[in-house]
N, C-alpha and C positions, 0 to 999 in steps of 0.2 A: 420782320424788321431787319434791315441790312446789318451784317455783323459789326461793321465799324460803329454804327449808331448804338448797337447794343453795348459795345465796349465803353463808349462815351457815357451812356446812361448809367450803367452799373458802377463804373469808376466814379462818376459824379455823386451817386448816392452814398458810396463808401466815404468820399471826402466830406459830404454834408453831415455824416454821422459824427464827425469830430465836434461840430457845433452843438449837437445834442448832448455831448458829454458835459456841457456846462450846467445841465439841469440839476445835479446833486447840490450845487451851490445855492440853489433856491431854498434848499432844506437846511443846509448847514454850511456856514462859511466862517473861518477857513476850514478846509477839510482836515480831519485828524490825520496824523502821520501814518497811523495804522491803516486807514482807509486807502491812502495812497499806495501803501505796500501791497494791499490786495489788488488794487487796480493794476499795478505793475505786474503782478503775478498772472492775472487774467490776460493782459496784453502779451506777456512772454509766452504763455501757453498757446495762445492763438497764433502767434508768429511761428512758433516751432511746428505747429500743426500745418500751417501753410507751407513751410519749408519742406516738411516730410512729404506732403501731398505732391508738391512740385517735383521733388527729387525722384519719386517713384512713378510719376505720370509718364506714360509712353514708354515704359521699359527702364532698364537699368541705365545709370549714367555711364558715359565713356570718358575718354581723356579730355574731350572738349568740354564736357560738363564740369569736370574737376578744374580745368583751367578757368572756366567761367566763374566757378566758386571762388577761386583765388583772386580773380579780378574784383569780385564783389567785396571780399574782405579788404582788399587793397583800397577800394573806393571809399569804404566807410572810414578806415583808419586814416587814409590820406586827406579826406575832406575835414575830418576832425582836427588833424594836425595843422592843416592850412588855415583853418578858422580859429584856432586856439581854443577849441571846445573839447579836446580829448579827455580832460580830467574834470569836466564840468559836472557838478552835482545838479541833476535836473529837478530836484524836489525840495529846494530850500524856499518854503513859502514865505519866510520872513527875511529873505536876503535883501540887503539895502544898497548894494553897489549899483552904480548908475547904469552899467551896461548888462546886468544880469538878465533882465527880461528880454532884451534884444537877442542875447546869445541863446536863450532857451527857445525862442521863436525860430531862430536860425537852425538850431539842431532839429526841431520838429520838421522844418521844411526839408532838410537834408534826408531825414529818415523817410519822408514820404516819397522820395525819388525811387528808391529800390522797391517800395511797396507798389508803386505804379508799374514798374517793370514786371513785378510778380503777377499783377492782374493781367497785363498784356500777354505775358507768356502763357498763363493759364487759359486765357481766352483762345490762344492759338492752338492749344491742345484740343479743346472742344468747348463749345459754348456753354453747355450745362456745367462742366468742370470750372470754367472761368467764372460763371455766375456764383457758384458755391464759394470760390476763393475770394471773390469781391465781397460777398456777404461776411466771410470770416475777417477780412481786413477792415471792413466797415465796423464790425463788432470790436475789433482791436482799436479802432479810432475813437470809440466811446471813452474808455478809460484814459487814453492818451490825451483826448480833448479835455477831459475833466481835470487832469493834472495841469495842463497848460493854462486853462482858464483860472484855476486856483492861484497859480503863480501870478498871472496878469492882474487879477482882481486884488490881490494882496498889495499890488503896486499902484493901486488907484484907478485901474482901468474899469469902466462900467461893464457889468456882466454881459450885456448884449454885444458890446464891442469885443470883449474877450472871446465870446462864441464865434463872432464873425472872423476874428483873427485866427482862431483854430481851424476854421474852414479854409481861409486863405492860405494857411500853411500847407494845405493838402492840394492846392490847385495843380502843382507840378505832378502830383500823383495821377491826376486825370490825364494831363498832357502826355506823360511818359507811358501810360497804359495804352493810349491810342497810337502813339509813335511806335512802341514796341510791337503792337499787333500788326501795324502796317508794314514795318520792316520785315517781320517774320513771314508775313504773307508774300512779300516780294522775294524773300530769300529764306526758304524753309530750313536750310541747313543751320541758320543762326538760332533756331529755337533752343537747341541744347545749350548754347552759350547763354542765352537769356535766362533759361531756367537755372543754370548753374550760378549765374551772377546773383540772381535773387536769393537762392538758397544760401550762398555764402554770406551775403550781407545780412540776411535775417538771423541766421544762427550766430554770427559774430555779435550782433547787437544784443541778442538775448543773453549770451554768455558773458559779455563784457560789461553791459550796462543794466539791463532790466532785472535779471535774477539777483546779482549782487546788491542792487539797491533794495529789492524786495526783502531779501534776507535781513538786511540791516534795519528795515522799518517794521517788520512784522514777524520775525523768526523764520526758521528754516522748514520745519516739518509741515506746518499748515500751508506755507507758500508753495512748497514742492507739490503737495497734493492738489492745490488749486490749479497750478500750472499744468500738471499731468492731465487732469480732467478736461481743462480747456483744450489742450492739444488733442486729446482723444476725440472730443466732439468734432473738431475740424477734420481729423483723419477720417472719421466715419462719414462726415458730410462730403468730403472730397472723394471718398470711395464710391459714393452713390452717383457722383456727377461725372467722373472721369470716363 
């Protein structure tokens, strides 16, 4: 299979996993707040694992990698500020304001962007490593899709439509994975910048959004343990693929 097609395939599967995240709502709706806390903890751990694997892939990071990380942090903070979503609580199932659902959908779309860059950068390191990172991000998309679907269905959206919107929010993940892979293939010196960008963005989101929300929803000790275990699984998975 041509490498670019492999990137497209595995990034698409990762995006599709967000739609499967709606499945728990077939069992229980609305989702209990504690379930959402655990889902955020799993997502946070998986993102930290991807960030660590990218940071250590291909040797130690240099100044360009650090600069890329700062750009990633600036991208996340800047896009949140520009869209007015910097202080948005992403887990208010019963929120009644008219624009809340649209803002949550927008935030998920913004988050998918740097996840796509992470997949493209990982694929540029090596195909097995990239596949393992795409699997990890796909697993991360499951709880993220569950939370988004819970919010949308609480606002009257049909479950199948909520699942479709969760996938649609990750379309840019697929596009940016392919674009990143193509750009790095044409200019290999940009790989360290792409890796750094993804690492900075992922860590910033975990520390600023996912973990604080998880602690508030389900307590600190259990959440920290779940996040560390999820991170460890990705690190081991990445170590076998790099």
